[in-house]
ROTI-734350 format. One record per residue (C-alpha): x, y, z; residue in three letters. Coordinates in steps of 0.5 Angstrom, whole numbers, padded with zeros to 4 digits, always signed. Example, Ala and Ser with C-alpha at 12.3 -4.5 7.8 and 13.67 -1.06 7.14 Angstrom:
2
+0025-0009+0016ALA +0027-0002+0014SER 
% end
This chain:
271
-0120+0152+0090MET -0128+0151+0091LYS -0130+0148+0098THR -0136+0144+0095THR -0131+0139+0091GLU -0128+0133+0093LEU -0121+0134+0090SER -0119+0127+0089PRO -0113+0129+0086ASP -0110+0131+0093LEU -0108+0125+0098ALA -0112+0123+0104PHE -0109+0127+0109GLY -0108+0134+0105HIS -0115+0136+0109PHE -0113+0134+0116ALA -0116+0138+0121PRO -0111+0143+0124ARG -0111+0148+0130GLY -0118+0151+0132PHE -0121+0146+0128ALA -0118+0140+0130ALA -0119+0142+0138TRP -0126+0143+0136ILE -0127+0136+0132LEU -0123+0133+0138ARG -0128+0136+0143ALA -0134+0133+0139CYS -0132+0126+0139HIS -0130+0125+0146ARG -0137+0128+0148LEU -0140+0121+0151PRO -0147+0118+0148ARG -0150+0117+0155ASP -0149+0125+0157TRP -0156+0128+0156PRO -0153+0135+0154GLY -0148+0132+0149ALA -0152+0133+0143ARG -0154+0140+0145THR -0146+0141+0146LEU -0144+0138+0140ASN -0149+0142+0136LYS -0146+0149+0139LEU -0139+0147+0138LEU -0139+0144+0131ARG -0143+0151+0129GLY -0136+0154+0130LEU -0133+0151+0124ILE -0139+0148+0120LYS -0139+0154+0115ARG -0136+0155+0110PRO -0136+0149+0108THR -0130+0146+0109ARG -0127+0139+0107GLN -0124+0135+0113PHE -0120+0128+0112ASP -0121+0125+0119ILE -0120+0117+0122GLU -0126+0114+0125VAL -0128+0107+0127ASP -0121+0105+0123GLN -0124+0109+0117LEU -0120+0114+0113LYS -0126+0119+0111LEU -0126+0125+0107ARG -0132+0129+0109LEU -0135+0136+0108ARG -0137+0140+0114SER -0145+0142+0111SER -0149+0141+0106GLY -0151+0134+0107ASN -0154+0131+0114TYR -0151+0124+0114CYS -0144+0126+0112GLU -0144+0132+0118LYS -0146+0127+0123ARG -0141+0123+0121GLN -0136+0128+0122LEU -0138+0132+0128PHE -0141+0126+0132GLU -0139+0119+0130PRO -0141+0116+0136GLN -0148+0118+0135PHE -0149+0117+0127PHE -0153+0111+0127ASP -0149+0107+0131VAL -0155+0102+0133ASP -0157+0101+0126GLU -0149+0099+0124ILE -0148+0094+0129ARG -0154+0091+0128TRP -0153+0090+0120LEU -0145+0088+0122ARG -0148+0082+0127GLU -0153+0080+0121ALA -0147+0080+0116LEU -0142+0077+0120ALA -0143+0070+0116GLY -0142+0074+0109GLY -0148+0075+0104GLY -0150+0081+0100VAL -0152+0088+0103PHE -0155+0093+0099LEU -0155+0100+0101ASP -0161+0103+0097ILE -0160+0111+0098GLY -0153+0110+0099GLY -0151+0118+0099ASN -0143+0118+0100ILE -0143+0111+0102GLY -0143+0111+0110LEU -0146+0104+0111TYR -0143+0101+0106SER -0136+0103+0108LEU -0137+0101+0116HIS -0140+0094+0113ILE -0134+0093+0109GLY -0129+0095+0114ARG -0133+0090+0119ALA -0135+0085+0114CYS -0130+0084+0109PRO -0134+0078+0106ASP -0140+0081+0104VAL -0141+0083+0097ARG -0143+0090+0098ILE -0148+0094+0092ILE -0149+0101+0093THR -0155+0105+0090VAL -0154+0112+0089GLU -0156+0116+0082PRO -0152+0123+0085ASP -0145+0123+0081ALA -0142+0127+0086SER -0144+0123+0092LEU -0142+0117+0089SER -0135+0120+0087GLN -0134+0122+0094ARG -0136+0115+0096MET -0131+0111+0091LEU -0125+0116+0093PHE -0127+0114+0101ASN -0128+0107+0099ALA -0121+0107+0095ALA -0118+0110+0101ASN -0120+0104+0105ASN -0119+0098+0100ASN -0126+0097+0101ILE -0130+0094+0095GLN -0136+0097+0093ILE -0141+0095+0087ASP -0144+0102+0085LEU -0151+0102+0082ALA -0152+0109+0079PRO -0159+0109+0078VAL -0165+0111+0082ALA -0170+0106+0084LEU -0178+0106+0083SER -0183+0101+0081ASP -0181+0102+0074TYR -0175+0101+0069SER -0173+0107+0064GLY -0171+0114+0066THR -0173+0119+0070GLY -0171+0126+0073TYR -0167+0127+0080LEU -0169+0133+0084ALA -0162+0135+0087VAL -0162+0139+0094SER -0157+0145+0094ALA -0158+0145+0101GLU -0158+0138+0103GLN -0156+0133+0098ARG -0159+0127+0102GLY -0165+0130+0101GLU -0165+0128+0093ASN -0171+0125+0090ALA -0174+0123+0084LEU -0178+0129+0081ALA -0185+0129+0078SER -0184+0133+0072GLU -0177+0133+0068PRO -0176+0141+0069GLN -0175+0139+0076GLN -0169+0135+0076GLY -0163+0132+0072GLU -0164+0126+0068GLU -0162+0119+0071VAL -0163+0112+0069THR -0169+0108+0073VAL -0169+0101+0076SER -0174+0097+0080THR -0170+0093+0085LEU -0172+0086+0082LEU -0169+0089+0075ASP -0163+0091+0079LEU -0162+0084+0083CYS -0163+0080+0076THR -0157+0084+0073ALA -0153+0084+0079LYS -0155+0076+0079GLN -0157+0077+0086ILE -0160+0071+0088GLU -0162+0072+0096ARG -0161+0079+0099ILE -0158+0078+0106CYS -0159+0085+0109ALA -0162+0092+0106MET -0161+0099+0108LYS -0166+0103+0105ILE -0167+0111+0105ASP -0170+0114+0100ILE -0174+0120+0102GLU -0181+0117+0102GLY -0180+0113+0096HIS -0179+0107+0099GLU -0187+0104+0099HIS -0186+0104+0091LEU -0179+0100+0091VAL -0181+0095+0096LEU -0189+0094+0094SER -0186+0093+0087HIS -0181+0088+0089PHE -0185+0084+0094PHE -0191+0083+0089ALA -0186+0081+0084ASN -0179+0078+0086ALA -0179+0070+0089PRO -0179+0070+0096GLN -0172+0066+0096SER -0169+0073+0094MET -0173+0077+0100TRP -0168+0080+0105PRO -0168+0077+0111ARG -0166+0084+0115TYR -0168+0091+0113ILE -0166+0098+0116VAL -0171+0103+0114ILE -0172+0110+0115GLU -0179+0111+0118HIS -0180+0119+0118VAL -0183+0119+0112HIS -0187+0113+0112ASP -0194+0116+0111GLU -0195+0110+0106THR -0195+0105+0112HIS -0190+0101+0108ILE -0187+0098+0115VAL -0194+0095+0117SER -0195+0092+0111ARG -0188+0089+0111LEU -0190+0086+0118GLN -0198+0084+0116ALA -0196+0081+0109GLU -0189+0079+0108TYR -0188+0077+0116GLY -0183+0081+0118TYR -0182+0083+0125THR -0179+0089+0128ILE -0173+0088+0132GLU -0171+0095+0135ALA -0173+0102+0133GLN -0169+0108+0133THR -0170+0116+0132SER -0170+0115+0125ARG -0170+0108+0123ASN -0174+0101+0124ILE -0170+0095+0124LEU -0174+0089+0121LEU -0172+0082+0121SER -0176+0076+0117ALA 
% end
């Protein structure tokens, strides 16, 4: 059986780690966040079982997850170092969504943010935007195993609605992005964020996570220029490592957002 396939026909637990792999994962998960050498040791340990790509069924943070050992950065981090995987961002969103509302997970990948929010905040309506069918399949498999309701939007977001081409990264699936030329990708449906919200009958976004490999400015610029202010999200988690267009500064200067915190990869904004 190919390790790159999800194997949804096999029940959760079939790929439970055993023997040496189980020992490595336990060791990785027990490394304390406040120990300076933890990340370095984690990288050394996971290197022993990361390749060839394997599937593992693990339970972490009260979630049952089927995860692959390589080929997808966020998935690998959740498998080997859940105590480091966007802990501050997810905790902040949980608090923001404690009273319910709509959560938009844009660039959902395999839906790790959606799954964590769904477990902690069962009254939240979760819409996960992910055009990659392979990633979406894995997300829905894990959601079903945890009885979490996720509304999948299988589209790519941009500043127009129509069709486009998704360039799929063979090395890191999370680096998929809209291609500039048709021959560079797979045809996908493209939507603006406003059109998506209208189609989903969303009147107000409570919180949003957006991570779409440098296309954030196109999506957000169009949305804030055209959407009614009543629809604007109160809380935003946005990846800042690709912010050459300074969209975060524009969110502050033009739309009244304030930076509440910053992590190594993300900025947490509130209005």
